[in-house]
C-alpha positions, 0 to 999 in steps of 0.5 A, spaced: 315 132 495 316 127 490 313 120 491 317 115 489 313 109 490 305 110 489 303 104 486 302 100 493 297 105 494 293 104 488 294 097 489 291 097 496 285 102 494 283 097 488 283 092 494 280 097 499 275 101 495 273 105 501 280 108 502 281 110 495 278 118 497 282 118 503 289 116 499 288 120 493 287 126 498 293 124 502 297 123 495 295 130 493 297 134 499 304 130 500 305 131 492 304 139 494 308 139 500 315 142 501 317 138 507 324 140 510 324 136 516 319 132 521 316 138 524 313 140 517 310 134 517 307 134 523 305 141 522 301 139 516 298 132 519 298 133 527 296 126 527 302 123 524 306 119 528 314 120 527 318 114 527 325 116 528 328 121 524 326 119 517 319 115 518 312 117 519 305 113 520 299 116 518 292 114 520 288 113 513 280 114 513 278 115 520 284 111 522 282 105 519 288 104 515 296 106 516 300 108 511 308 108 513 313 113 509 320 114 509 322 121 507 329 123 504 329 131 505 335 132 502 332 130 495 324 132 497 322 125 496 318 120 500 318 113 499 311 108 501 314 103 505 307 100 508 299 101 507 294 096 511 289 095 516 291 096 523 292 088 524 297 088 518 300 094 522 301 090 528 305 085 524 311 090 522 316 094 525 315 101 522 321 103 524 325 098 519 320 096 514 
């Protein structure tokens, strides 16, 4: 998958160094993934939550952080829509962010 917006992840782990390793690992897996639909995402990340037809939420670093992405399967691209703590995640609507 092409990751269109990885900058928020780098900025996040600059502020939260404990998230750097898990986010870099997630990025490596996502870049090498060939997801064609949400079933492929769930096969690779069983703990991911699917929201609608094009969004997924991932638990990062033992569920300390949440990552929301938007997927474009036609273009094999993903967009980082949100990364934050559980408290931050509770304040957003993951389906529209």
